[in-house]
C-alpha positions, 0 to 999 in steps of 0.5 A, a space after each residue: 216352698 221347696 228348691 224345686 218349686 223355686 226353680 232356676 232364676 227366670 224359670 217358669 213354675 206352673 206357667 208363671 215366671 219369677 216376677 209374676 210369682 213375686 207379684 202373686 205373693 205380694 198380692 196374697 200378703 196385701 189381702 192377708 194384711 187387710 184381713 188381719 189389720 182390719 180385724 185384729 188391728 195393726 198393733 195386734 198382728 205379727 208378720 208371722 200371722 200375716 204370712 200364715 194367712 197368706 200361705 207365703 214364707 216369712 222371708 218373702 215378705 222382705 222381697 216386696 216390703 220393708 216390714 210390718 209398716 210396708 204391709 200396713 202402707 200397702 194395705 192402706 193404699 188398697 183400702 183408700 183406693 177402693 173408697 176412691 173408686 166407690 166415690 167416683 163411681 157413685 158420682 158418675 152414677 148420678 149425674 146432674 145437679 150438685 145435689 145429685 152428684 154429691 149424694 151419689 159420691 157420698 152414697 158410694 163412700 158410706 156404702 163402701 165402708 159399711 160393706 167392708 168394716 175392715 177397710 174403715 178400721 185400716 183407713 181411719 184408725 189403724 194408720 194413725 200414730 204408727 210412725 212419722 213415715 206413716 203419718 206423712 203417707 196418711 197426709 198424702 192420701 188425704 190430700 189426694 182425696 181433696 184432689 178427687 173432691 176438686 175434680 168432681 166439684 169443679 165443673 159445678 163451681 164458678 172457679 174464677 170467683 174463688 181463688 184456687 188456695 181458698 177453694 182448696 182450703 174449702 175442699 180440705 174442710 169438707 173432706 175432713 168433715 165427711 171423714 169425721 162423720 164416717 169415724 163417728 159412724 164406725 165407732 157407733 157400730 154403724 147403728 145410725 141408718 145409712 141414708 141418715 149418715 149420707 143425708 147429714 154429710 150431704 147437708 154439709 157439703 152442698 150447703 158449701 158448694 151451692 154458695 159457690 155454685 154458678 
């Protein structure tokens, strides 16, 4: 990028102000990080490779991130937000009983993984064991998936009969079970049919929820 392209502080370039250009660079870097980390792996990818794919100079990484871990966490956030969207949309598309809502949510989740294996690699594997800070974010995001699960399941559960700490423990176990099923499916190169995987996870989740249902 040339000096004339950068322009004076606060000056617009091609209709975009400095903040907008920074946001655009950040978005390109995150997209490139998802591609690189999701295909080559985090530990096999350099910042130079991400910048080359994004078409962004290396110095611009540090205006939005604190380095490669920052890029990984940003890619992880986008990946998990997409998965959460698939879950919520799937549940909303199949209202009704516990069984139909859970089936819709699980179908959205597993279909999203199958349609974009890069997301699965980042969420299930590349995020693990990088550093204590990244591990802490992984735990935070996992807990947020438990929150999403409870938001979807609460209307179908007799909450008064299940103390909240116990309910959250149960939800944590169910989310963990679904994540483990997903990891094994990915490691098996998606050989098991999607419907079989969804039905297996559905059996686990509904067996518990129906025992708590109204």
